[in-house]
N, C-alpha and C positions, 0 to 999 in steps of 0.2 A: 356179552361174550357170543361169539358165533359157534354154531354148532360143530362145525368141522374147520380145521385149519388148512390151508393151501400150501403147496410146496414154495420155499421161499419166504414165508412169513416169518417175522421176527416175533418171537413171544417172550414173556416173563413167566417162568415156572419155578416150583420148589423140587430141586434134584435130591432132597433129603428123603428117605435115608440112604446113604451111601457108604461105601467101605474102601479101604485101600486108596488106590490113587484116583478114585472117581471123583468129579467134579461134585460139590456140595453147596447146600445153601439157594436161595431163591436168586436166580440170575437170567440174563438174555439168552437165548437160543435160537437157532434157526431150524424151521421145518425142513426137513430134507425128502421125506416119503411123498408119494403123489396122493391126489385126492381119493382115488380108488382104494387105496391101501388103508388110509385113514378112515373112510366109510366103513369098509368091509370088516375091518379087524377092530374097530374102536380104540385101537392105539395108533400112535403117531411117533415116527421117527424123527429125533430131534438132533442137533449136536449144538453143545454149549458154546458161549461166546466168552473168550477170556480177554483182559486188558493188556495181559503180559506178552511181549514179543520176545520169545526165547529161540527164535530161529529155526523151530521144529518144521521140518518138511511137510507135515499133515496139518499145519495151520495155515487157513486162508485168511489172508488180510482183507477186511472190509474195504480198504482202500480210500473210500471217502466216507465222511461222516454220514450216517443214515439218520433221517429225521424221524423221530417216533411221536406217536400221537400223545401229546400232553406233556412231553418231557423234552430234554434236550437231546441233541444228536449223540449217537453211539458211534464209537470207534472201537477196533479190537480186532481179534482174530478167531475164526471158527474152528473149533477143535473137532477135526474129523475122527481121531482115534477115539472120542469119546461119545460116539453114537449110541444113542439108548432108545428103546421103545417105551413110551410113557402113555399113560391114561391122562390125557390133558384135562380131561372134564373133572376128574377126580382129584387132580392136582391144581384146580383152579386157575389153569393158565390163562394169561390176557394177552390179546393181540396187540401189538406196539407198532408195528410197520412191515416193511416189505424189502428184501435186498434186490440189488440190481440183476436184471436178466444175466449178465456176464459172470456175476458171482453165483449165482444159482447153477448155472452151466458148469463152473470150475467144481464146486462142491459135488455134482453128480459125477464129474469125470474122476475126481479123485476117490470117491466111495466106491465106483466100479472098478477102479484099479486096484483097490485094497482086496476085493472079493474075488475077482476073477483070476 
């Protein structure tokens, strides 16, 4: 496991415990915070990936299967509305791959649009 994850990394992490409409269980997620935030806070902002296409405007299609280390390719939708700060070390997150620069840019744009 690497010490700090980078923006755009795909990880596998346990989202439990969760409540209400929050994502649960161990699943893939995309790191959306930058390296400075991750290092200074010892937390990392992530958005979970779902396989369900419900046409929700805050879901970013991975568009092309992303090849992951030691597993098959992943497809799905990054859920911007489920943004969470997690201690990835305590949750034993595993690095699995990286999204394209275009997807990383789109995620950043949508997150900024939601908070500005």
